[in-house]
N, C-alpha and C positions, 0 to 999 in steps of 0.2 A: 036722571042725572041732575044733580043740583047745579045751579048757576055758579056757585062759588067753588066748585071742584077744580076748575081750570085756573083759578086765581091763585098766585103764589101766596103762601102764608108769610106775613111780615112778622119777624121776630126781633126783639130788642134784647141786647145783652144786658144782664144784670150781674155785675161783679162787685156790688157795694160791699165794702169791708174786706174784700179779698186781699191776699198777700200776693202781689204780682211783681215783686222786685226783680229787676234785671230781666224781665220778660220781653221778648222781641215781638212787638205787635205792629211792626212795620207794614204799611199798606192796608191795614185792616179797616173795615167799616165799623166805626164805633158810634154811628149816627144814633142819637137818642139813648145811648148806653147809660145805665146807672152805675157810675163809678164812685159814688159818694163814699168817702171814708176809706177807699182802697189805698193800699200802700204800693205805689208804683215808683218807688225810689229807683233811680238809674234804669228805668224801663226805656226801651227803644220804641218810639212811636213815629218814626220817620214815615211821612206820607199818609199817616192814618187820617181818616175822615172823622172829625169830632163834632160835626154839626149837631147842635142841641144835646150834646153829651152832658150829663150831670156830674160836675167835678167838685161839688161842695165837700170840702175837707179831704179831697184826694191828695195824697202826698206825691208830689212830682219833683222832689229834690233830685237834681242831677239827671232828670229825664231828658231824652233827646227828642225834641218835637220838630226837628228839621223837616221842612216841606209838609208839615201837618196841614190838613185842609179844614177850613171853616171853624177854626179856633178863635174865640174872641177874647179880648182883654177882660171882659166881664166874667167869662168862664175861669180864666186864670186868677182873677181876683178872689174867687171862692176856693181855689186850690192852695196847697202849701207848696211854695216854690222857693228856690234859693238862687244864688249867683251862678251855680253850676247847671241850672236848668237851661237847656238850649231851646229858645223859642223858634217858631217859623220866621222866615225872613220878613214877612209883612207885619210882625209885631216888633215895634221899636224897642231896642235894648234899653233905652233910657226910661221908657214907660214901664218896662218889666222891672227895672232896678228900683224905680219909685214905688212900685207895687210891693216888692220885697221889703223895702224900708218901712212902708206903712203897716205891713203884716207883722214885722218885728217889734213894733211899738206896743 
């Protein structure tokens, strides 16, 4: 019996470029997920764990990120967001608004 047989296989979600508009991903583990270029417009990500998720070019317009865990302003700076994007409470709305304005320029 191999030593590794009892060890759980760690998998990372790869949905880069996927169309996941209006998808309910509440409470999911998206740790390290590759979401680059995915269209998650109006997606529901309440309570999702986004630790080290790749959000480069991910469209999060109107997405609900209420209570999302481990989401950084740096990750959001790489995503496409708008005034309808609902950030987690620990992300200041003013910082998010400044981010949206910088992206729009």
